[in-house]
N, C-alpha and C positions, 0 to 999 in steps of 0.2 A: 537623517537617513543612515544607511549603513556605511557609506563612504565617510561620513562625518565621524561615525563611531571609530572606524579604522584610523582616521586621522588623529583622534584623541588618544588612541591607543599607541600610536606609532607603528602600525602594522602595515605590512604589505598586503596586497589583495590578489586572490586568483578569481578571475570571472568565469562563471560557469553558466552555459546556455544549453538548453535542450536542442537536439538535432533539427536541422532545417537549413534553409539558405537565406533568403532575403529577411525573413522575420528574425532569425537568430542574430544576424549581423546588426540589424536595427536595435535590437534590445542590448546587445553588447555596446553598441556605439553610445546609447543613452547612459549606460552605467559608466562607460569610460569617460564621458563628459563630466560626470559627477565626481569621479576620481581626480580628474584634472583640476576641477574646481577647488577640491579640498587638499590638493597636493599629495595625494596618495600614490604610491608606486604600485603599478600593476605588474606583478610577478609573471603573469602569463594567463593563458585562456585554456579552459577545457570544454570541448563540446561533447555533450552527454546524450544518450538515448537516440543515436543516429540509426535510422532504418538501415539494416544490413545491406540491402540492395543498392543504397545510395551512399555507402560509406566513402568510396574513393572520391565521388563527385563532391560530396560535402567537405571533405578534407581539403581537396584541392582548391575549391571556390573560396572557402573562408580563409585558408592560408594566403591566397592572392589578394583577396579583399582587405585583409588586415594589414598586410605589408604595404599595399598601395595607399590606404586611407590613414593609417595610424603612424607612418614614418614621420619623425619630427621635422620642423621647418629647416633645421640645420643638419638634417641627415641622421638624426638619432634613430636608432633602429626600433621597430615596432615590437611590442611585447610578443613573444613567441607562443604558438600553440603547443601547450604542454601535452595535450592528449586529445584524441578523437575516439570515443567510446561507442561501439555499437549497442543497440537496445537489447536488453534481455528482459522479456516480460515478467519472468519469475520474480525479480526483485521488486516489482511493483505490485505483486500479489499480496493482499492484506493477511496478516496472520490473525488467529482468533484474539491475540492480545490487543491488536489494533481495534478490533471490533468492540472488545470490552471497553477500551479507552474512550472510543468515540461515543459510545452510548452511556458511559458512566456506569457501567455494570460489571459484574464478575460472573464467571461460570458457575452455574449451580452444580454442574457435574463435568467431568472430563478436564479438569485444570491441568492434568499432566499433559494435555495436547494444546496448551495455550499457544505454542509457537508453530502450530500446523498452519500451512498456507493454503489459500483457496484461490483459484483462478476465477474470480467473480466476472470477469469480462468474457468468459467463454460460455455463456449461457445459450448454447446452440442445441436445438432439438436433436435428440438422438445421441448426445455426448454425455458421458458419465462424470464429467467435471463441470464445475461452474456454480451457479446459484439458481435456486428454484423457488418461486413463491407458490405455495400450495393452496389451490382454490378448488381442487377436486374432492370427491368423497374418499373415505378411508380405504375402500377396496382398490380404487385407482392409485392412491398414494402407495399402498403396499406393493402393488404390481410394479410401480416405477422402481421402488427400492429393490426389490427382489430380482429385477431384470438386470440391475447393475453388476458390472463385474467386480472382482475382488479388489481392484485398485481404484474404485470409484471414490471420488472425493467431492461431494456436493454440499454446498451451504444452503440448507432448506430454511424457509421462512413462513410462519403461520401466525394466525391470531390466537390470543390467549383463550378464546371461546372454543377453539378446536381441541378439546381434550382427547378427542379420538385420534387426531393426528399425532399429538404429543405421546400417547401411550402406545400408538402403532410404531413410532419412531423407537421408543425404548424396547418394545417388543422385537423389532427387527434387529436391534443390537444384540439382544440376548439370543435370538435365533442364530445369528452368525457366530457368536461367541461359543455356543454349544457345539457348533460344527467345525470350530477351529478356523473360521474365516475371519480375515481382517475386517474392521469397520472404521471407515475414515470420515464419514459424513458428520456434520453438525447441524444444530437447529437453533434458529433465533425465534424467540417467542415475543410478539408484539402486544402491548397492552393499550395502545392508543386508539383513537376513534377509527372505525372501519365501516364503510358502507353507511355512513350516517349515524353510527353509534358514538356516544361520547366515551371519554376515558373512563376506566374502571375506578371505582372508589376503593382506595387502599385500606379503608376501614373494614371492608367486606372481603376483600381478596389481597393476599400477600403478593404484590407486584402483578396483580391481574390473574394470578393462578389460585385455584382452590388449594387449601393446605394439604389435602390428600395427594393430589397430583404433585405439588411441590416437593412433598416428602419422598415420593417415588423416584423423582429426579435425583434429589440429593442422595438417596440410598445407593445410587449407581457409583458414587465415589469419584475420586480424582482420576482413576483409570478408566472410567465409564465413558459413555458417548457425550461429547460436548454440547451443552444446552445453556443458553443465556437469555436474559430478558432485555428487550429494548423498550424501556418504559416511555409511554407517551407518543409512540410511533405506531402508525398503521403498517402493515406488511408492505404496501407499495412505497410508503415514505422510507421505511428502513432499507428496502431494496435499493432505492436511489441513493441514499446516504452511503451505503456500503460500496455501491459501484463507483461512486465519484470521490471516495475518500482517498487521501494521500497517505499511504503507510509510512509510519515513522521507523527510522533506523534504531533498533534496540540492541544494545550490547549483550543482553541475555539471550538473544535469538541466535544462537551459535550457527545454525544452519545457514541462515541468511548471511551472517557476517563472513562465514567461510566462502559462500558462493560469491559474494560481492568483492572479496579480496582476490579470489582467483580470476574474476571477470575483469576487474579494473586494472590490476597490476600490469599486465602485458601491454596495455594501451597508454599508459601515462608515464612520462619521463621524470621520474622522481629525482634522478640526479640533476637534471637541468633545473628543476623546481628549487632544489636546495641551492644551487649556484646562483639563482636569481633572487634569493631572499637573504637579507641580512638581519631580519627582525622577526617578530611574531607574524604568522600568517593568518589572514582572515579569507574565508572562501565566500564569495558573494555570488549567489545565483541571480539570474535576470528577472526573477519574480520578487527579488528584494529581500531574501531570507539569507541569514549567515548560518552555514552549516558547520 
């Protein structure tokens, strides 16, 4: 496990748990026992993604619980809580780069917008952000897009058989561009079985799209509307995968890096962290991944 790796590296560990009360402490306790087993020093604890309305309650409860339960038999002090960080949903919103990586795909167009983020958990009727699986006819789809405001940012999903939707999406991009209006939506085209259909034969279609439509998408270029292929997935499967994925922290995503730095810095005592460590530092989250 990660505690064993830290022991072999001679590294201190910072335990990170997602916000909560009982469950967070139970998970921290499990990982603490592994650290004790391998003789790894725990530099401290960070509680992440705490609900803002429970920030004070969570901080006070876990501080008391750790001090009471983790104080050594000879009075050795418990590892300190280095920080309690309120949740900021934006940091968990996937960028198109995350979607590309998850599906093993690349943007056919719109690669300049690879680090644009989408709030895929906000698929609420009437909102102009989120994720939407297209099951309507072309006219209804176009009405949906044209009624969105200029700041709309929706991740649309359709099946590769919907040439009409794909062309309508490209057409709406061009309409807004001619009028000097921003266009921030993206389209995921699925080639997998849908409503009982089997997967497309790649010998007949390039990624499930006919060559003419694929060429029209690619002609939009890097600055055009983002379109990518989810090969082997139906729209429903792709929507589920996107909604449940865990976005990866990417150093090239400058916007997310800046937002994360600005958000975390005030809540974590980095001076105390440095005082508590004399070796390399490993960050061990309670799900068992080293970040």
